[in-house]
Biopython code that builds the backbone (N, CA, C, O; Angstrom):
import numpy as np
from Bio.PDB.StructureBuilder import StructureBuilder

atoms = [
    (1, "MET", "N", (0.846, -1.190, 0.000)),
    (1, "MET", "CA", (0.000, 0.000, 0.000)),
    (1, "MET", "C", (0.888, 1.249, 0.000)),
    (1, "MET", "O", (1.833, 1.347, 0.783)),
    (2, "ALA", "N", (0.582, 2.177, -0.866)),
    (2, "ALA", "CA", (1.332, 3.425, -0.930)),
    (2, "ALA", "C", (0.663, 4.474, -0.041)),
    (2, "ALA", "O", (-0.552, 4.466, 0.156)),
    (3, "THR", "N", (1.488, 5.373, 0.486)),
    (3, "THR", "CA", (0.979, 6.461, 1.316)),
    (3, "THR", "C", (1.557, 7.786, 0.851)),
    (3, "THR", "O", (2.589, 7.837, 0.181)),
    (4, "PHE", "N", (0.872, 8.846, 1.219)),
    (4, "PHE", "CA", (1.250, 10.215, 0.898)),
    (4, "PHE", "C", (1.214, 10.959, 2.233)),
    (4, "PHE", "O", (0.138, 11.229, 2.768)),
    (5, "SER", "N", (2.396, 11.289, 2.770)),
    (5, "SER", "CA", (2.475, 11.868, 4.118)),
    (5, "SER", "C", (2.820, 13.345, 4.055)),
    (5, "SER", "O", (3.798, 13.740, 3.421)),
    (6, "GLN", "N", (2.005, 14.157, 4.721)),
    (6, "GLN", "CA", (2.261, 15.597, 4.804)),
    (6, "GLN", "C", (3.289, 15.854, 5.898)),
    (6, "GLN", "O", (3.197, 15.320, 7.003)),
    (7, "LEU", "N", (4.277, 16.692, 5.558)),
    (7, "LEU", "CA", (5.358, 17.005, 6.484)),
    (7, "LEU", "C", (5.332, 18.481, 6.862)),
    (7, "LEU", "O", (5.028, 19.340, 6.035)),
    (8, "VAL", "N", (5.650, 18.762, 8.110)),
    (8, "VAL", "CA", (5.893, 20.117, 8.582)),
    (8, "VAL", "C", (7.209, 20.067, 9.331)),
    (8, "VAL", "O", (7.337, 19.346, 10.320)),
    (9, "ASP", "N", (8.195, 20.835, 8.861)),
    (9, "ASP", "CA", (9.539, 20.797, 9.448)),
    (9, "ASP", "C", (10.075, 19.370, 9.515)),
    (9, "ASP", "O", (10.669, 18.956, 10.510)),
    (10, "ASN", "N", (9.846, 18.622, 8.418)),
    (10, "ASN", "CA", (10.328, 17.242, 8.282)),
    (10, "ASN", "C", (9.693, 16.246, 9.254)),
    (10, "ASN", "O", (10.223, 15.151, 9.447)),
    (11, "VAL", "N", (8.569, 16.612, 9.865)),
    (11, "VAL", "CA", (7.829, 15.730, 10.766)),
    (11, "VAL", "C", (6.476, 15.416, 10.124)),
    (11, "VAL", "O", (5.784, 16.321, 9.658)),
    (12, "VAL", "N", (6.100, 14.142, 10.100)),
    (12, "VAL", "CA", (4.822, 13.731, 9.512)),
    (12, "VAL", "C", (3.674, 14.232, 10.387)),
    (12, "VAL", "O", (3.625, 13.948, 11.584)),
    (13, "VAL", "N", (2.744, 14.985, 9.774)),
    (13, "VAL", "CA", (1.576, 15.484, 10.512)),
    (13, "VAL", "C", (0.275, 14.828, 10.039)),
    (13, "VAL", "O", (-0.703, 14.790, 10.786)),
    (14, "ASN", "N", (0.254, 14.311, 8.806)),
    (14, "ASN", "CA", (-0.908, 13.603, 8.263)),
    (14, "ASN", "C", (-0.413, 12.551, 7.292)),
    (14, "ASN", "O", (0.547, 12.782, 6.557)),
    (15, "THR", "N", (-1.063, 11.391, 7.283)),
    (15, "THR", "CA", (-0.740, 10.362, 6.299)),
    (15, "THR", "C", (-2.027, 9.912, 5.623)),
    (15, "THR", "O", (-3.031, 9.631, 6.279)),
    (16, "PHE", "N", (-1.974, 9.850, 4.300)),
    (16, "PHE", "CA", (-3.127, 9.457, 3.500)),
    (16, "PHE", "C", (-2.778, 8.184, 2.738)),
    (16, "PHE", "O", (-1.743, 8.129, 2.074)),
    (17, "GLU", "N", (-3.632, 7.150, 2.824)),
    (17, "GLU", "CA", (-3.424, 5.928, 2.063)),
    (17, "GLU", "C", (-3.933, 6.143, 0.645)),
    (17, "GLU", "O", (-5.025, 6.675, 0.444)),
    (18, "LEU", "N", (-3.147, 5.731, -0.325)),
    (18, "LEU", "CA", (-3.538, 5.851, -1.728)),
    (18, "LEU", "C", (-4.179, 4.535, -2.153)),
    (18, "LEU", "O", (-3.560, 3.722, -2.840)),
    (19, "ASP", "N", (-5.432, 4.337, -1.733)),
    (19, "ASP", "CA", (-6.123, 3.062, -1.918)),
    (19, "ASP", "C", (-7.236, 3.129, -2.961)),
    (19, "ASP", "O", (-8.104, 2.257, -2.998)),
    (20, "GLN", "N", (-7.215, 4.166, -3.812)),
    (20, "GLN", "CA", (-8.209, 4.322, -4.862)),
    (20, "GLN", "C", (-7.498, 4.436, -6.210)),
    (20, "GLN", "O", (-6.307, 4.748, -6.246)),
    (21, "PRO", "N", (-8.199, 4.192, -7.319)),
    (21, "PRO", "CA", (-7.566, 4.371, -8.634)),
    (21, "PRO", "C", (-7.126, 5.819, -8.878)),
    (21, "PRO", "O", (-6.130, 6.063, -9.560)),
    (22, "GLU", "N", (-7.871, 6.770, -8.321)),
    (22, "GLU", "CA", (-7.515, 8.186, -8.437)),
    (22, "GLU", "C", (-7.655, 8.867, -7.084)),
    (22, "GLU", "O", (-8.615, 8.630, -6.351)),
    (23, "THR", "N", (-6.683, 9.719, -6.762)),
    (23, "THR", "CA", (-6.729, 10.510, -5.540)),
    (23, "THR", "C", (-6.569, 11.974, -5.936)),
    (23, "THR", "O", (-5.530, 12.374, -6.461)),
    (24, "ARG", "N", (-7.604, 12.767, -5.679)),
    (24, "ARG", "CA", (-7.577, 14.185, -6.036)),
    (24, "ARG", "C", (-7.083, 15.005, -4.842)),
    (24, "ARG", "O", (-7.456, 14.762, -3.694)),
    (25, "ILE", "N", (-6.237, 15.978, -5.153)),
    (25, "ILE", "CA", (-5.648, 16.845, -4.130)),
    (25, "ILE", "C", (-6.036, 18.283, -4.452)),
    (25, "ILE", "O", (-5.903, 18.725, -5.593)),
    (26, "GLY", "N", (-6.515, 19.016, -3.443)),
    (26, "GLY", "CA", (-6.867, 20.413, -3.667)),
    (26, "GLY", "C", (-7.528, 21.044, -2.464)),
    (26, "GLY", "O", (-7.663, 20.426, -1.408)),
    (27, "ARG", "N", (-7.937, 22.290, -2.644)),
    (27, "ARG", "CA", (-8.518, 23.064, -1.548)),
    (27, "ARG", "C", (-10.015, 22.784, -1.366)),
    (27, "ARG", "O", (-10.535, 22.921, -0.259)),
    (28, "ARG", "N", (-10.702, 22.401, -2.425)),
    (28, "ARG", "CA", (-12.153, 22.177, -2.330)),
    (28, "ARG", "C", (-12.495, 20.942, -1.497)),
    (28, "ARG", "O", (-11.702, 20.005, -1.406)),
    (29, "ALA", "N", (-13.661, 20.952, -0.902)),
    (29, "ALA", "CA", (-14.105, 19.874, -0.007)),
    (29, "ALA", "C", (-14.253, 18.531, -0.713)),
    (29, "ALA", "O", (-14.117, 17.491, -0.069)),
    (30, "GLU", "N", (-14.529, 18.520, -2.020)),
    (30, "GLU", "CA", (-14.742, 17.242, -2.718)),
    (30, "GLU", "C", (-13.445, 16.486, -3.036)),
    (30, "GLU", "O", (-13.502, 15.371, -3.557)),
    (31, "ASN", "N", (-12.293, 17.063, -2.736)),
    (31, "ASN", "CA", (-11.024, 16.382, -2.963)),
    (31, "ASN", "C", (-10.809, 15.266, -1.938)),
    (31, "ASN", "O", (-11.289, 15.345, -0.808)),
    (32, "ASP", "N", (-10.080, 14.230, -2.352)),
    (32, "ASP", "CA", (-9.759, 13.132, -1.437)),
    (32, "ASP", "C", (-8.766, 13.590, -0.372)),
    (32, "ASP", "O", (-8.855, 13.185, 0.787)),
    (33, "ILE", "N", (-7.819, 14.441, -0.776)),
    (33, "ILE", "CA", (-6.881, 15.066, 0.159)),
    (33, "ILE", "C", (-7.141, 16.554, 0.081)),
    (33, "ILE", "O", (-6.724, 17.222, -0.865)),
    (34, "GLN", "N", (-7.840, 17.073, 1.093)),
    (34, "GLN", "CA", (-8.196, 18.490, 1.111)),
    (34, "GLN", "C", (-7.142, 19.255, 1.902)),
    (34, "GLN", "O", (-6.811, 18.904, 3.034)),
    (35, "ILE", "N", (-6.619, 20.319, 1.271)),
    (35, "ILE", "CA", (-5.633, 21.182, 1.921)),
    (35, "ILE", "C", (-6.215, 22.590, 1.899)),
    (35, "ILE", "O", (-6.169, 23.276, 0.877)),
    (36, "ASP", "N", (-6.754, 23.006, 3.018)),
    (36, "ASP", "CA", (-7.405, 24.318, 3.119)),
    (36, "ASP", "C", (-6.341, 25.381, 3.371)),
    (36, "ASP", "O", (-6.130, 25.826, 4.500)),
    (37, "GLU", "N", (-5.679, 25.773, 2.289)),
    (37, "GLU", "CA", (-4.560, 26.700, 2.385)),
    (37, "GLU", "C", (-4.489, 27.504, 1.093)),
    (37, "GLU", "O", (-4.699, 26.954, 0.012)),
    (38, "ILE", "N", (-4.194, 28.798, 1.192)),
    (38, "ILE", "CA", (-4.293, 29.717, 0.056)),
    (38, "ILE", "C", (-3.382, 29.375, -1.126)),
    (38, "ILE", "O", (-3.711, 29.730, -2.257)),
    (39, "SER", "N", (-2.255, 28.701, -0.907)),
    (39, "SER", "CA", (-1.344, 28.386, -2.016)),
    (39, "SER", "C", (-1.805, 27.180, -2.836)),
    (39, "SER", "O", (-1.217, 26.870, -3.872)),
    (40, "VAL", "N", (-2.855, 26.503, -2.373)),
    (40, "VAL", "CA", (-3.367, 25.302, -3.032)),
    (40, "VAL", "C", (-4.603, 25.669, -3.852)),
    (40, "VAL", "O", (-5.525, 26.314, -3.354)),
    (41, "SER", "N", (-4.604, 25.246, -5.117)),
    (41, "SER", "CA", (-5.751, 25.509, -5.991)),
    (41, "SER", "C", (-6.928, 24.609, -5.606)),
    (41, "SER", "O", (-6.751, 23.593, -4.935)),
    (42, "GLY", "N", (-8.127, 24.996, -6.040)),
    (42, "GLY", "CA", (-9.323, 24.211, -5.741)),
    (42, "GLY", "C", (-9.182, 22.763, -6.173)),
    (42, "GLY", "O", (-9.500, 21.853, -5.408)),
    (43, "GLN", "N", (-8.712, 22.543, -7.387)),
    (43, "GLN", "CA", (-8.380, 21.209, -7.899)),
    (43, "GLN", "C", (-6.922, 21.306, -8.313)),
    (43, "GLN", "O", (-6.627, 21.788, -9.407)),
    (44, "HIS", "N", (-6.001, 20.860, -7.465)),
    (44, "HIS", "CA", (-4.572, 21.143, -7.637)),
    (44, "HIS", "C", (-3.827, 20.042, -8.386)),
    (44, "HIS", "O", (-3.102, 20.333, -9.337)),
    (45, "ALA", "N", (-3.991, 18.782, -7.975)),
    (45, "ALA", "CA", (-3.233, 17.678, -8.577)),
    (45, "ALA", "C", (-4.022, 16.382, -8.488)),
    (45, "ALA", "O", (-5.012, 16.276, -7.765)),
    (46, "LEU", "N", (-3.550, 15.396, -9.251)),
    (46, "LEU", "CA", (-4.193, 14.088, -9.292)),
    (46, "LEU", "C", (-3.117, 13.013, -9.212)),
    (46, "LEU", "O", (-2.113, 13.071, -9.923)),
    (47, "ILE", "N", (-3.336, 12.027, -8.336)),
    (47, "ILE", "CA", (-2.469, 10.847, -8.279)),
    (47, "ILE", "C", (-3.283, 9.663, -8.799)),
    (47, "ILE", "O", (-4.396, 9.406, -8.343)),
    (48, "GLU", "N", (-2.698, 8.945, -9.769)),
    (48, "GLU", "CA", (-3.361, 7.784, -10.361)),
    (48, "GLU", "C", (-2.602, 6.515, -10.005)),
    (48, "GLU", "O", (-1.371, 6.487, -10.031)),
    (49, "ALA", "N", (-3.343, 5.469, -9.673)),
    (49, "ALA", "CA", (-2.771, 4.143, -9.429)),
    (49, "ALA", "C", (-3.069, 3.298, -10.668)),
    (49, "ALA", "O", (-4.227, 3.058, -11.007)),
    (50, "VAL", "N", (-1.998, 2.851, -11.341)),
    (50, "VAL", "CA", (-2.135, 2.156, -12.620)),
    (50, "VAL", "C", (-1.425, 0.803, -12.543)),
    (50, "VAL", "O", (-0.277, 0.741, -12.104)),
    (51, "PRO", "N", (-2.086, -0.282, -12.960)),
    (51, "PRO", "CA", (-1.403, -1.580, -12.954)),
    (51, "PRO", "C", (-0.139, -1.549, -13.824)),
    (51, "PRO", "O", (-0.149, -1.005, -14.928)),
    (52, "ASN", "N", (0.937, -2.136, -13.314)),
    (52, "ASN", "CA", (2.205, -2.197, -14.037)),
    (52, "ASN", "C", (2.052, -3.118, -15.248)),
    (52, "ASN", "O", (1.453, -4.189, -15.148)),
    (53, "ALA", "N", (2.598, -2.695, -16.389)),
    (53, "ALA", "CA", (2.463, -3.446, -17.633)),
    (53, "ALA", "C", (3.250, -4.755, -17.624)),
    (53, "ALA", "O", (2.942, -5.657, -18.402)),
    (54, "TYR", "N", (4.257, -4.876, -16.762)),
    (54, "TYR", "CA", (5.139, -6.036, -16.787)),
    (54, "TYR", "C", (4.997, -6.966, -15.583)),
    (54, "TYR", "O", (5.237, -8.169, -15.692)),
    (55, "LEU", "N", (4.611, -6.416, -14.453)),
    (55, "LEU", "CA", (4.564, -7.213, -13.224)),
    (55, "LEU", "C", (3.133, -7.337, -12.723)),
    (55, "LEU", "O", (2.490, -6.339, -12.401)),
    (56, "ASP", "N", (2.644, -8.561, -12.660)),
    (56, "ASP", "CA", (1.297, -8.796, -12.147)),
    (56, "ASP", "C", (1.193, -8.352, -10.701)),
    (56, "ASP", "O", (2.153, -8.466, -9.939)),
    (57, "ASN", "N", (0.031, -7.847, -10.325)),
    (57, "ASN", "CA", (-0.266, -7.417, -8.959)),
    (57, "ASN", "C", (0.652, -6.306, -8.473)),
    (57, "ASN", "O", (0.857, -6.156, -7.269)),
    (58, "THR", "N", (1.208, -5.523, -9.397)),
    (58, "THR", "CA", (2.061, -4.395, -9.032)),
    (58, "THR", "C", (1.419, -3.120, -9.556)),
    (58, "THR", "O", (0.942, -3.071, -10.690)),
    (59, "ILE", "N", (1.412, -2.102, -8.729)),
    (59, "ILE", "CA", (0.781, -0.831, -9.077)),
    (59, "ILE", "C", (1.856, 0.244, -9.217)),
    (59, "ILE", "O", (2.761, 0.337, -8.388)),
    (60, "ASP", "N", (1.749, 1.059, -10.275)),
    (60, "ASP", "CA", (2.587, 2.243, -10.444)),
    (60, "ASP", "C", (1.726, 3.455, -10.107)),
    (60, "ASP", "O", (0.523, 3.465, -10.365)),
    (61, "TYR", "N", (2.353, 4.472, -9.529)),
    (61, "TYR", "CA", (1.642, 5.698, -9.151)),
    (61, "TYR", "C", (2.174, 6.858, -9.973)),
    (61, "TYR", "O", (3.383, 7.046, -10.107)),
    (62, "TYR", "N", (1.240, 7.638, -10.525)),
    (62, "TYR", "CA", (1.583, 8.794, -11.352)),
    (62, "TYR", "C", (0.911, 10.034, -10.783)),
    (62, "TYR", "O", (-0.204, 9.959, -10.267)),
    (63, "ILE", "N", (1.592, 11.183, -10.878)),
    (63, "ILE", "CA", (1.018, 12.442, -10.426)),
    (63, "ILE", "C", (0.978, 13.415, -11.597)),
    (63, "ILE", "O", (1.895, 13.472, -12.416)),
    (64, "THR", "N", (-0.104, 14.174, -11.652)),
    (64, "THR", "CA", (-0.304, 15.185, -12.685)),
    (64, "THR", "C", (-0.783, 16.467, -12.019)),
    (64, "THR", "O", (-1.651, 16.432, -11.147)),
    (65, "ASP", "N", (-0.221, 17.588, -12.428)),
    (65, "ASP", "CA", (-0.706, 18.886, -11.956)),
    (65, "ASP", "C", (-1.986, 19.214, -12.726)),
    (65, "ASP", "O", (-2.059, 18.994, -13.935)),
    (66, "SER", "N", (-2.986, 19.738, -12.030)),
    (66, "SER", "CA", (-4.279, 20.051, -12.654)),
    (66, "SER", "C", (-4.368, 21.528, -13.015)),
    (66, "SER", "O", (-5.337, 22.204, -12.670)),
    (67, "ASP", "N", (-3.341, 22.027, -13.719)),
    (67, "ASP", "CA", (-3.265, 23.443, -14.112)),
    (67, "ASP", "C", (-3.409, 24.367, -12.908)),
    (67, "ASP", "O", (-4.115, 25.374, -12.969)),
    (68, "SER", "N", (-2.738, 24.017, -11.819)),
    (68, "SER", "CA", (-2.816, 24.819, -10.597)),
    (68, "SER", "C", (-2.048, 26.131, -10.765)),
    (68, "SER", "O", (-1.185, 26.250, -11.634)),
    (69, "THR", "N", (-2.368, 27.094, -9.935)),
    (69, "THR", "CA", (-1.713, 28.399, -9.980)),
    (69, "THR", "C", (-0.263, 28.319, -9.531)),
    (69, "THR", "O", (0.615, 28.880, -10.187)),
    (70, "ASN", "N", (0.005, 27.633, -8.426)),
    (70, "ASN", "CA", (1.348, 27.609, -7.846)),
    (70, "ASN", "C", (2.156, 26.354, -8.178)),
    (70, "ASN", "O", (3.294, 26.218, -7.729)),
    (71, "GLY", "N", (1.594, 25.459, -8.942)),
    (71, "GLY", "CA", (2.327, 24.299, -9.416)),
    (71, "GLY", "C", (2.441, 23.154, -8.433)),
    (71, "GLY", "O", (2.182, 23.288, -7.237)),
    (72, "THR", "N", (2.843, 22.013, -8.993)),
    (72, "THR", "CA", (3.138, 20.807, -8.236)),
    (72, "THR", "C", (4.572, 20.427, -8.574)),
    (72, "THR", "O", (4.954, 20.427, -9.744)),
    (73, "PHE", "N", (5.364, 20.106, -7.563)),
    (73, "PHE", "CA", (6.786, 19.829, -7.746)),
    (73, "PHE", "C", (7.103, 18.435, -7.205)),
    (73, "PHE", "O", (6.590, 18.040, -6.157)),
    (74, "VAL", "N", (7.946, 17.695, -7.920)),
    (74, "VAL", "CA", (8.450, 16.414, -7.447)),
    (74, "VAL", "C", (9.963, 16.554, -7.350)),
    (74, "VAL", "O", (10.641, 16.804, -8.347)),
    (75, "ASN", "N", (10.483, 16.391, -6.136)),
    (75, "ASN", "CA", (11.918, 16.563, -5.883)),
    (75, "ASN", "C", (12.415, 17.911, -6.415)),
    (75, "ASN", "O", (13.458, 17.997, -7.064)),
    (76, "ASP", "N", (11.637, 18.963, -6.121)),
    (76, "ASP", "CA", (11.936, 20.354, -6.467)),
    (76, "ASP", "C", (11.915, 20.662, -7.959)),
    (76, "ASP", "O", (12.418, 21.706, -8.375)),
    (77, "ILE", "N", (11.342, 19.772, -8.777)),
    (77, "ILE", "CA", (11.204, 20.037, -10.212)),
    (77, "ILE", "C", (9.722, 20.163, -10.526)),
    (77, "ILE", "O", (8.929, 19.267, -10.235)),
    (78, "ARG", "N", (9.360, 21.312, -11.135)),
    (78, "ARG", "CA", (7.950, 21.559, -11.442)),
    (78, "ARG", "C", (7.450, 20.598, -12.514)),
    (78, "ARG", "O", (8.103, 20.392, -13.536)),
    (79, "LEU", "N", (6.273, 20.012, -12.262)),
    (79, "LEU", "CA", (5.676, 19.077, -13.214)),
    (79, "LEU", "C", (5.246, 19.816, -14.474)),
    (79, "LEU", "O", (4.587, 20.855, -14.422)),
    (80, "GLU", "N", (5.641, 19.248, -15.603)),
    (80, "GLU", "CA", (5.192, 19.751, -16.904)),
    (80, "GLU", "C", (4.191, 18.780, -17.512)),
    (80, "GLU", "O", (3.376, 19.155, -18.354)),
    (81, "SER", "N", (4.265, 17.525, -17.072)),
    (81, "SER", "CA", (3.364, 16.485, -17.565)),
    (81, "SER", "C", (3.226, 15.410, -16.479)),
    (81, "SER", "O", (3.788, 15.531, -15.390)),
    (82, "ARG", "N", (2.485, 14.387, -16.793)),
    (82, "ARG", "CA", (2.300, 13.268, -15.858)),
    (82, "ARG", "C", (3.660, 12.640, -15.537)),
    (82, "ARG", "O", (4.474, 12.409, -16.431)),
    (83, "GLN", "N", (3.891, 12.368, -14.253)),
    (83, "GLN", "CA", (5.175, 11.805, -13.840)),
    (83, "GLN", "C", (4.965, 10.628, -12.910)),
    (83, "GLN", "O", (4.093, 10.657, -12.041)),
    (84, "ARG", "N", (5.776, 9.583, -13.099)),
    (84, "ARG", "CA", (5.735, 8.411, -12.221)),
    (84, "ARG", "C", (6.384, 8.773, -10.894)),
    (84, "ARG", "O", (7.427, 9.426, -10.855)),
    (85, "LEU", "N", (5.749, 8.339, -9.798)),
    (85, "LEU", "CA", (6.307, 8.553, -8.465)),
    (85, "LEU", "C", (7.110, 7.333, -8.042)),
    (85, "LEU", "O", (6.699, 6.195, -8.272)),
    (86, "ASN", "N", (8.250, 7.579, -7.426)),
    (86, "ASN", "CA", (9.074, 6.530, -6.832)),
    (86, "ASN", "C", (9.039, 6.693, -5.322)),
    (86, "ASN", "O", (8.888, 7.801, -4.809)),
    (87, "SER", "N", (9.180, 5.588, -4.623)),
    (87, "SER", "CA", (9.142, 5.644, -3.166)),
    (87, "SER", "C", (10.165, 6.645, -2.635)),
    (87, "SER", "O", (11.305, 6.693, -3.098)),
    (88, "ASN", "N", (9.745, 7.433, -1.666)),
    (88, "ASN", "CA", (10.519, 8.495, -1.010)),
    (88, "ASN", "C", (10.657, 9.770, -1.830)),
    (88, "ASN", "O", (11.433, 10.651, -1.460)),
    (89, "ASP", "N", (9.921, 9.893, -2.941)),
    (89, "ASP", "CA", (9.893, 11.162, -3.655)),
    (89, "ASP", "C", (9.259, 12.218, -2.759)),
    (89, "ASP", "O", (8.311, 11.942, -2.025)),
    (90, "MET", "N", (9.798, 13.426, -2.833)),
    (90, "MET", "CA", (9.231, 14.564, -2.114)),
    (90, "MET", "C", (8.350, 15.335, -3.092)),
    (90, "MET", "O", (8.781, 15.665, -4.196)),
    (91, "VAL", "N", (7.116, 15.619, -2.681)),
    (91, "VAL", "CA", (6.149, 16.307, -3.530)),
    (91, "VAL", "C", (5.725, 17.590, -2.832)),
    (91, "VAL", "O", (5.400, 17.580, -1.645)),
    (92, "ARG", "N", (5.728, 18.698, -3.574)),
    (92, "ARG", "CA", (5.260, 19.974, -3.020)),
    (92, "ARG", "C", (4.000, 20.389, -3.758)),
    (92, "ARG", "O", (3.987, 20.492, -4.985)),
    (93, "VAL", "N", (2.942, 20.624, -2.996)),
    (93, "VAL", "CA", (1.654, 21.083, -3.501)),
    (93, "VAL", "C", (1.451, 22.470, -2.906)),
    (93, "VAL", "O", (1.184, 22.603, -1.711)),
    (94, "GLY", "N", (1.579, 23.509, -3.740)),
    (94, "GLY", "CA", (1.594, 24.872, -3.203)),
    (94, "GLY", "C", (2.791, 25.010, -2.274)),
    (94, "GLY", "O", (3.931, 24.812, -2.694)),
    (95, "TRP", "N", (2.536, 25.351, -1.008)),
    (95, "TRP", "CA", (3.616, 25.472, -0.025)),
    (95, "TRP", "C", (3.701, 24.251, 0.892)),
    (95, "TRP", "O", (4.413, 24.283, 1.896)),
    (96, "ASN", "N", (2.992, 23.188, 0.561)),
    (96, "ASN", "CA", (2.880, 22.011, 1.424)),
    (96, "ASN", "C", (3.762, 20.879, 0.930)),
    (96, "ASN", "O", (3.743, 20.532, -0.251)),
    (97, "GLU", "N", (4.542, 20.303, 1.850)),
    (97, "GLU", "CA", (5.467, 19.216, 1.528)),
    (97, "GLU", "C", (4.847, 17.854, 1.863)),
    (97, "GLU", "O", (4.203, 17.688, 2.899)),
    (98, "PHE", "N", (5.055, 16.896, 0.973)),
    (98, "PHE", "CA", (4.585, 15.530, 1.160)),
    (98, "PHE", "C", (5.701, 14.564, 0.792)),
    (98, "PHE", "O", (6.577, 14.888, -0.010)),
    (99, "ARG", "N", (5.663, 13.381, 1.382)),
    (99, "ARG", "CA", (6.571, 12.297, 0.990)),
    (99, "ARG", "C", (5.707, 11.142, 0.507)),
    (99, "ARG", "O", (4.797, 10.688, 1.200)),
    (100, "PHE", "N", (6.015, 10.679, -0.697)),
    (100, "PHE", "CA", (5.348, 9.509, -1.252)),
    (100, "PHE", "C", (6.138, 8.274, -0.824)),
    (100, "PHE", "O", (7.354, 8.219, -1.009)),
    (101, "VAL", "N", (5.457, 7.290, -0.255)),
    (101, "VAL", "CA", (6.114, 6.047, 0.154)),
    (101, "VAL", "C", (5.306, 4.875, -0.405)),
    (101, "VAL", "O", (4.101, 4.763, -0.179)),
    (102, "ASP", "N", (6.003, 4.006, -1.141)),
    (102, "ASP", "CA", (5.384, 2.801, -1.682)),
    (102, "ASP", "C", (6.168, 1.610, -1.149)),
    (102, "ASP", "O", (7.246, 1.296, -1.654)),
    (103, "GLU", "N", (5.637, 0.957, -0.147)),
    (103, "GLU", "CA", (6.327, -0.165, 0.480)),
    (103, "GLU", "C", (6.419, -1.383, -0.435)),
    (103, "GLU", "O", (7.217, -2.287, -0.186)),
    (104, "GLU", "N", (5.612, -1.412, -1.485)),
    (104, "GLU", "CA", (5.621, -2.539, -2.426)),
    (104, "GLU", "C", (6.689, -2.384, -3.502)),
    (104, "GLU", "O", (7.033, -3.352, -4.179)),
    (105, "GLU", "N", (7.213, -1.176, -3.662)),
    (105, "GLU", "CA", (8.190, -0.935, -4.727)),
    (105, "GLU", "C", (9.472, -1.716, -4.445)),
    (105, "GLU", "O", (9.929, -1.812, -3.306)),
    (106, "ASN", "N", (10.028, -2.262, -5.503)),
    (106, "ASN", "CA", (11.290, -2.985, -5.353)),
    (106, "ASN", "C", (12.155, -2.771, -6.583)),
    (106, "ASN", "O", (11.704, -2.163, -7.553)),
    (107, "SER", "N", (13.364, -3.249, -6.559)),
    (107, "SER", "CA", (14.292, -3.013, -7.664)),
    (107, "SER", "C", (13.820, -3.664, -8.960)),
    (107, "SER", "O", (14.066, -3.122, -10.037)),
    (108, "LEU", "N", (13.142, -4.822, -8.883)),
    (108, "LEU", "CA", (12.630, -5.457, -10.079)),
    (108, "LEU", "C", (11.619, -4.566, -10.773)),
    (108, "LEU", "O", (11.614, -4.464, -11.999)),
    (109, "GLU", "N", (10.769, -3.926, -10.001)),
    (109, "GLU", "CA", (9.773, -3.022, -10.559)),
    (109, "GLU", "C", (10.456, -1.853, -11.255)),
    (109, "GLU", "O", (10.027, -1.454, -12.338)),
    (110, "LYS", "N", (11.505, -1.295, -10.664)),
    (110, "LYS", "CA", (12.227, -0.190, -11.292)),
    (110, "LYS", "C", (12.828, -0.643, -12.612)),
    (110, "LYS", "O", (12.835, 0.118, -13.580)),
    (111, "THR", "N", (13.329, -1.865, -12.668)),
    (111, "THR", "CA", (13.885, -2.398, -13.903)),
    (111, "THR", "C", (12.795, -2.516, -14.961)),
    (111, "THR", "O", (13.016, -2.170, -16.122)),
    (112, "ALA", "N", (11.635, -2.998, -14.572)),
    (112, "ALA", "CA", (10.523, -3.125, -15.514)),
    (112, "ALA", "C", (10.129, -1.763, -16.066)),
    (112, "ALA", "O", (9.795, -1.650, -17.245)),
    (113, "TYR", "N", (10.164, -0.735, -15.239)),
    (113, "TYR", "CA", (9.815, 0.605, -15.697)),
    (113, "TYR", "C", (10.833, 1.094, -16.718)),
    (113, "TYR", "O", (10.449, 1.719, -17.707)),
    (114, "ILE", "N", (12.114, 0.830, -16.508)),
    (114, "ILE", "CA", (13.155, 1.261, -17.440)),
    (114, "ILE", "C", (12.960, 0.598, -18.800)),
    (114, "ILE", "O", (13.228, 1.219, -19.829)),
    (115, "LEU", "N", (12.499, -0.654, -18.823)),
    (115, "LEU", "CA", (12.277, -1.375, -20.065)),
    (115, "LEU", "C", (11.099, -0.839, -20.855)),
    (115, "LEU", "O", (11.001, -1.082, -22.057)),
    (116, "ASP", "N", (10.201, -0.113, -20.199)),
    (116, "ASP", "CA", (8.979, 0.391, -20.819)),
    (116, "ASP", "C", (9.250, 1.328, -21.941)),
    (116, "ASP", "O", (8.316, 1.835, -22.562)),
]
sb = StructureBuilder()
sb.init_structure("model")
sb.init_model(0)
sb.init_chain("A")
sb.init_seg("    ")
for serial, (resi, resn, name, xyz) in enumerate(atoms, 1):
    if name == "N":
        sb.init_residue(resn, " ", resi, " ")
    sb.init_atom(name, np.array(xyz, "f"), 0.0, 1.0, " ", f" {name:<3s}", serial, name[0])
structure = sb.get_structure()
């Protein structure tokens, strides 16, 4: 199971399980991860869980910015398109820091992704 943990001063303050095919992040109440903060757009980003093309029972996670005002960053690089998340990637949504953790990820899966 993958998780998305919100950090404040490098301390986890909230953890969200990514247990749906799509997880919406934003300021509006209908988002799966609601961040009521001015730097976050109403519909800010989307995380998708997609079955891996090479490994049965393995899920890949992708994040896409939803044309937000302040952007979505993975490891301090602003998203220009859909990007695959790797375990321990740091994600910034507006001014909010998150750590993506996928306990199922392993080196074989990374190899399969490179072959894609």
